[in-house]
N, CA, C and O of each residue as an XYZ file, in Angstrom:
220
protein
N       8.585     23.105      2.999
C       9.741     22.572      3.696
C      10.059     21.180      3.169
O       9.167     20.395      2.848
N      11.352     20.899      3.088
C      11.796     19.592      2.640
C      11.716     18.588      3.788
O      11.809     18.952      4.960
N      11.544     17.342      3.431
C      11.499     16.277      4.425
C      12.917     16.014      4.931
O      13.835     15.914      4.117
N      13.130     15.898      6.250
C      14.492     15.684      6.758
C      15.019     14.304      6.380
O      14.256     13.344      6.278
N      16.342     14.215      6.172
C      16.920     12.934      5.778
C      16.997     11.968      6.943
O      16.820     10.764      6.761
N      17.261     12.484      8.152
C      17.327     11.598      9.311
C      16.053     11.711     10.121
O      15.519     12.802     10.317
N      15.574     10.578     10.585
C      14.371     10.541     11.415
C      14.694      9.800     12.705
O      15.500      8.870     12.706
N      14.068     10.208     13.799
C      14.250      9.516     15.071
C      13.419      8.242     15.061
O      12.257      8.245     14.654
N      14.029      7.156     15.515
C      13.309      5.888     15.629
C      13.539      5.307     17.019
O      14.400      5.765     17.769
N      12.768      4.315     17.333
C      12.836      3.633     18.612
C      13.202      2.184     18.348
O      12.525      1.517     17.565
N      14.263      1.675     18.982
C      14.654      0.277     18.856
C      14.131     -0.466     20.082
O      14.593     -0.236     21.200
N      13.167     -1.356     19.868
C      12.496     -2.064     20.962
C      13.067     -3.471     21.077
O      13.284     -4.149     20.073
N      13.306     -3.897     22.300
C      13.891     -5.210     22.568
C      12.935     -6.336     22.170
O      11.730     -6.256     22.409
N      13.490     -7.380     21.562
C      12.677     -8.547     21.199
C      12.534     -9.520     22.366
O      11.828    -10.523     22.256
N      13.205     -9.226     23.492
C      13.085    -10.073     24.677
C      11.832     -9.743     25.481
O      11.614    -10.319     26.547
N      11.003     -8.820     24.983
C       9.746     -8.417     25.629
C       9.946     -7.894     27.051
O       9.151     -8.178     27.947
N      11.027     -7.120     27.244
C      11.267     -6.514     28.550
C      10.731     -5.097     28.597
O      10.606     -4.517     29.676
N      10.410     -4.530     27.433
C       9.933     -3.159     27.392
C      11.049     -2.146     27.267
O      10.783     -0.948     27.161
N      12.293     -2.597     27.276
C      13.432     -1.691     27.164
C      13.608     -1.261     25.715
O      13.395     -2.054     24.797
N      14.003      0.013     25.505
C      14.202      0.506     24.143
C      15.309      1.539     24.104
O      15.601      2.194     25.104
N      15.924      1.677     22.934
C      16.892      2.727     22.646
C      16.246      3.697     21.671
O      15.391      3.304     20.878
N      16.651      4.974     21.725
C      16.209      5.969     20.755
C      17.426      6.352     19.930
O      18.470      6.701     20.481
N      17.293      6.289     18.608
C      18.401      6.601     17.722
C      17.882      7.259     16.454
O      16.673      7.400     16.271
N      18.791      7.657     15.586
C      18.416      8.258     14.312
C      18.830      7.335     13.188
O      19.782      6.566     13.321
N      18.110      7.413     12.077
C      18.515      6.668     10.895
C      18.276      7.522      9.658
O      17.361      8.345      9.623
N      19.103      7.319      8.655
C      18.963      8.010      7.388
C      17.917      7.248      6.579
O      18.172      6.127      6.140
N      16.753      7.841      6.379
C      15.655      7.132      5.714
C      15.876      6.988      4.216
O      15.205      6.182      3.572
N      16.803      7.754      3.648
C      17.085      7.607      2.212
C      18.005      6.434      1.930
O      17.857      5.766      0.907
N      18.962      6.171      2.829
C      19.885      5.051      2.633
C      19.296      3.738      3.133
O      19.417      2.711      2.465
N      18.659      3.763      4.301
C      18.091      2.559      4.906
C      16.578      2.618      4.766
O      15.891      3.177      5.620
N      16.062      2.042      3.690
C      14.625      2.128      3.437
C      13.833      1.093      4.228
O      12.645      1.293      4.484
N      14.468     -0.008      4.618
C      13.768     -1.052      5.370
C      13.787     -0.779      6.861
O      14.285      0.254      7.307
N      13.239     -1.719      7.633
C      13.232     -1.608      9.088
C      14.621     -1.934      9.630
O      15.275     -2.868      9.168
N      15.061     -1.159     10.609
C      16.374     -1.362     11.197
C      16.320     -2.443     12.269
O      15.406     -2.466     13.094
N      17.310     -3.341     12.251
C      17.443     -4.386     13.273
C      18.892     -4.380     13.729
O      19.805     -4.486     12.910
N      19.106     -4.256     15.031
C      20.455     -4.257     15.584
C      20.509     -5.177     16.784
O      19.513     -5.377     17.480
N      21.693     -5.736     17.017
C      21.916     -6.573     18.185
C      22.609     -5.710     19.234
O      23.752     -5.293     19.049
N      21.903     -5.442     20.346
C      22.423     -4.564     21.391
C      22.163     -5.179     22.764
O      21.488     -6.202     22.887
N      22.706     -4.540     23.784
C      22.585     -5.032     25.148
C      21.264     -4.605     25.777
O      20.886     -3.436     25.712
N      20.570     -5.555     26.381
C      19.341     -5.281     27.121
C      19.649     -5.438     28.611
O      19.836     -6.561     29.078
N      19.706     -4.327     29.373
C      20.066     -4.436     30.790
C      19.009     -5.126     31.645
O      19.331     -5.628     32.722
N      17.764     -5.164     31.195
C      16.719     -5.847     31.964
C      16.899     -7.357     31.850
O      16.812     -8.070     32.850
N      17.152     -7.851     30.623
C      17.384     -9.277     30.401
C      18.828     -9.649     30.710
O      19.154    -10.829     30.839
N      19.702     -8.635     30.829
C      21.128     -8.798     31.113
C      21.843     -9.664     30.087
O      22.656    -10.520     30.436
N      21.525     -9.429     28.799
C      22.243    -10.107     27.709
C      22.003     -9.338     26.414
O      21.165     -8.437     26.365
N      22.733     -9.693     25.379
C      22.574     -9.067     24.073
C      21.410     -9.739     23.340
O      21.343    -10.965     23.258
N      20.511     -8.934     22.819
C      19.356     -9.420     22.065
C      19.162     -8.531     20.844
O      19.804     -7.488     20.723
N      18.285     -8.940     19.948
C      17.980     -8.119     18.779
C      16.970     -7.042     19.158
O      16.042     -7.280     19.931
N      17.171     -5.864     18.601
C      16.265     -4.747     18.778
C      15.704     -4.396     17.415
O      16.460     -4.248     16.454
N      14.382     -4.260     17.316
C      13.730     -3.958     16.059
C      13.136     -2.552     16.095
O      12.755     -2.046     17.151
N      13.066     -1.943     14.929
C      12.597     -0.563     14.798
C      11.095     -0.440     15.047
O      10.305     -1.275     14.605
N      10.723      0.616     15.761
C       9.319      0.965     15.980
C       9.204      2.489     15.909
O      10.205      3.194     16.038
N       8.009      2.988     15.710
C       7.799      4.429     15.645
C       7.841      5.044     17.026
O       7.468      4.410     18.014
N       8.299      6.283     17.088
C       8.225      7.054     18.329
C       6.848      7.688     18.390
O       6.428      8.349     17.441
N       6.146      7.495     19.486
C       4.781      8.007     19.605
C       4.792      9.411     20.158
O       3.733     10.015     20.331
């Protein structure tokens, strides 16, 4: 079987609230770690979310 192009990842909040988003990324186009600025409802503001593995 071929390796899938998209993999599920977990975007964890850098505000240390424990909040996370689950999304997909194309591992062939984006070889590095994904970082996005999104809304954290626990901190009630926009913060950076960094990629982590789904366990």
